[in-house]
N, C-alpha and C positions, 0 to 999 in steps of 0.2 A: 508551469508555463507563465512567464511574466509579461513580456511585451506582446499584447494581442490587439493593439489599436488598429493595426492594418487589416485584421481578419474581417471577412464578411461571410454571412450565411447565404448561400445560394439557394438551397432547398431544405425543407424540414418536414418530415413525416412523423406523426405521433399515432401509436396504436396502444391497445390494452392487451397485455400478455403476461404469462407466468402462472405458476402454481397449477400446472395442468394435472398433477397427480391428485390434487384436492378439489378439482372441479372448477378451477379458475376459468374465467371467460376469455376468449380470444375475439377481440373486436378490431377489425382492420379498416383503417380510414381509406377512402377512395381518393381524396385530394390532399395536396400538400398544404401545410399550415401557413397562413398568410403572416408575413412579418411586416407590419405597417409602417414602421419608421426607424430612425437611427437609435432611438432609446431601446427599442426591442432588440435591435442588432447587438448593441453593446451589452445589454443585460444578459441576453441568452449566451452570447459568446463568453462572457465572464463565468457564467454558471457552468457551462459545459467544459471549458478549457482550463480553468485555473487549477484544478487538482492535479493535473498531469505533471510528472517528473520526467523531464527530457532525458535524463541520464539513465533511467530505468527502461530499457528497450527490449522488445520482444519481436518475434516474427511468427506468422501463421504457417501452419502446415499447408503444403501445396498439394497433398494427396488426399482425395476423397473428403475434401473440406468445403462444405456448402458456403460458409461465410467467405472464404478466400475466392472461390469461383464466382460468387455473385458480385462481390466488390470489384473483381477484375473486369467483369462484364460492364459494370457501370462506368468505370474509368475509360474503357475502350469504346463506349457508346453502343455496346451490343445488347443492353438491357436498359429499360427506363428506370429512373430513380424510384418512382412510385411503385412499380412492380417489384423491383428488387427489395424495397423496404418491407413489403408484405411477405416475400419469401423468407427474409431473415427473421422477421417478427414471429412468423409461424414456426420456424426452426427453433427459436429461442423458447417459445411456448412449449413445444413438444419435448425439448431437452430438460425443462424444469420439472423433473419428476421427484425431487427430494421433498421430504416432509417439511424442510426448512424453507423451501422456495415460497416467494410471495408474489401475488398478483399486483400489477401496477402498470405504469406507463413505459412503453418501449419507444425510443426515439432513434431515428436515423437522420443524420445531418450531413449535408455537403458543405464543406468549408472551402473558401478561396483565401489565398495569401496567408497560410499558416507559417509563421517564422520558425525556421529550423536550420541549425548548422550554418549560420551565416547567410542563408537565402530564404526563399519562400516557396511553398509548395501547396498543392491542393490536398485535401484529406477528407475522408468519410468517418464520421463519428457514430458509434453505437452506444446508447445509454439506457439505463433502467432506473426508475424511481418507484418506491412502493410505500415508504413511510410518509405519513401526513401529520402536520402540526396544526394545533389550534392557534388562531391569532385574532386580535381585536381589529375590527374594521371601523374607522371613524368617519361619520358623515356629518358634515356641517352645513347649516344654512343661516339666514339672517336672524333667526329666532332661537335656535338651539343647536346642541351637539348631540348626536346619537351614536351609540355603540352597539355593534352586533358581533357575535362570535362566529367565525367561519373557519373552515379547515382548508389547508392547501399544502403545497410543496415548499419547503425551505429553500431559498435560492443560494445557499452557501455552496452546495456541490451535489451532483447526483450520486446515488449509492454505488452504481457501477458504471464504468465507462471504458471505451476502447477507441483510440484515435488511430486510424489506419492511414498512414501517410503514403502519398503517391511516390514512394521511393523503394528501391530494391524489389520491384514487383515479382521478378522470377524467383527470388529467394523467399517469398512469402510476405512481402511488404514490411517496412519498418513500422512497428506498432508500439504505441504507448498504452498502458493499461492502468486503470484506477479502480480501487475497491475501498469503500469505507470499512472501518473496523467492524461495525455492526453487521454489515452485509456478508462478511466472511464467516461469521459464527455458524458452525454446523454445516456449512456448505462451501468450504473454502476452494474446492477444486472446480466448482461448476462453471463459473464465468470464464476462467482462463483455459481450462482443459476440455470440459465437455462441450461448451458452446463455441468458443473461439478456436480451439485447438491451437493454442499459442505456447511457444517455448521461449525462455529468456535467451537473449543474445549474450554469449559469454564475453564480457569485457571487464574492464577494471572496476566498474560500478558493481556488476554482478558479483565478482569474486570478493570485493571488500564487504559488501552488504551481507553476503552469505557467511563469510568467515566470522564477522563480528557477531552475527546472530547465533552461529554455532558456538562461539566462545562463551557467550552469555548463558546459553542453555547448559553447557558443560559445567561451568562454574556454579550455576545456581542449583543444578539438579544432580548431575553425575558426581561431582566432587564430594558433596556431603554424603552421598550414598556409599562411596567406597573408601573415603579417607576421613580421618579424625580432624574435622575443621569446624570452625564456628562462624558466625555471621561476619565478624570483623575480618577473618581470613578471606571470606568470599568478597567482601567489599575491596579489600586490598588487591586481590587478584583481578577483579573487574577493573579497578583503576589502572593497574599495570597494563592490562590488555588494551584499554582505550589509549593510554599514553604511548604505547608502542606504535599504534596506528597513526596517532597524531604527530609523532616525531620521526617517522620513517617515510621515505618516498616509495619504498618497495617492501612487500611482505615476503619473507623467507621463512618457511616452516621451521627449519632447524634453529635459526636465529631467534625466532619468536619463542620456541620452546625453552631455550636456555635463559632468555631474558625475563620471561614472564612466569613460566611453570616451575623452573628450578629443578625439582626432584625427578630423578629417572623414572620412578614408578608412576608419578603423575603424567610425565611426558608419554609413557607407554599407554596409559589409559586414554589420554587425549588423542593419540594417534589411532587407537581402535575406535574411539567415539566418532572421529572424523569419517572413517570408513562406513560406520553404521548410519551416520547422518546423511551421507551422500546416497546410500542405498535407499533409505527411507524416503528422502525427498526427491529421488531420481535426478540428482544434479551432480555436477563435478566442481570441486573447489581446487584450483591449481595450487601447487606447493610454492610457487613463486609468481607474483603478479604486482603490477603497479597499484598503489593505494589511491583510491578515489576519494577526495575531500567531501563530495556531495553525499556519499554513502556514510561517511563518518558522521556527518551532521544529522542524517536521518536516524542512525542507530544510537547516537549519544543520548537521545531523549529516553531510550529504554534502559540505559545503564544507570540504575538508581543506586546511589550510595547512601542509604538511609537505614539507621538502626531503629526499628520500631519496638519500643519497650512498653508492653501492655497497651493501655489506651492513654497513658499519661505523658509520654515523651517520644519525640522523633529527633534523633541525632543525626545531622547531616555530616558525613565524613568526606573530606576532600583530599586527604593525604596523611602521611606519617602514622602508619600503623603502629609504630613503636611508642607512640604517645597515648595509646589507649590500653588500659589494663582491665581485664575482667576478673571478677572474684565472686565469692559466695560468703554471705554473712550468716553464721550459724545462730547468732542471737535473734535476728529478725526472720531467719528462714527465707531470705530473698537474695537473688543475684544482684550484682552491681557492676557498673563500669566506672573506672577512675580515668579522668581526662587531664593531661598535663598541657599547660599553655603558658605563654609569657605575658600576654596582655588581653584584657577583656575589652571587646569593641562594642 
């Protein structure tokens, strides 16, 4: 979320919650946190809102969902913000039963003027932080400079976040969700599934993001397990996959299979893998959909085209699989790659 200068924080409640299975403490605040000036407004708005991707959209379940029901009551004025935040914080605490759950700060924030889809709307944000960093605090006066080491929360982004927009209320609200990579480890389903009861909205971003993620896993894992391929073959197919998405406006499964996978047996294996992937992740990836550039940009960082050779060399491959030759030298007992090029830059 980029342009947030118009956003203001109307109310903020902070509680301590999480790690209930390991005896974590639940401490519920009675009063809203004071936001003294514009600096606080801008700093906290940036901290809470910057990580969200507006294209990656979810909706909450409307059936037997405490989070949905409580947020709906706040928007309709049927429940106070303070009381609702305690209810949701307690719900979060009780749901955090995993051994990977961490105790930390749970925030509920009421935002005004969230920019979205060409307009502005109110939203309620739910956030959790647990990790603390050490930092140097500098104190100066006329005679000296003193350093002390303190611990606190890094203001780059919270570890977990959900922004529930006041849109599509009866369908479960239009919701944006953020999780840092470290917070997903070992407990990936907790925030979205157990706590929020959220499901992705099936749109071009969802289909593009999931299809690219599935392709990467198939090429990196499944392909080497069932077919005689080496690392350069994998890199070549990863590049062809990404190039397909970059050069087409619409994904078509049959067309993609012919242009990227080539061989009938590989295509059959990919088709079966797609079915298994959808069942395992409980999602559906359509066989035809519009390709979303924002999803390509997100996934491109994960499509690594690097040959890692022992600890001595990293070779970055950007194309032309035919200019790379692999062999084995019997005299030295080592494998080698031969690279053909016109100019050294």
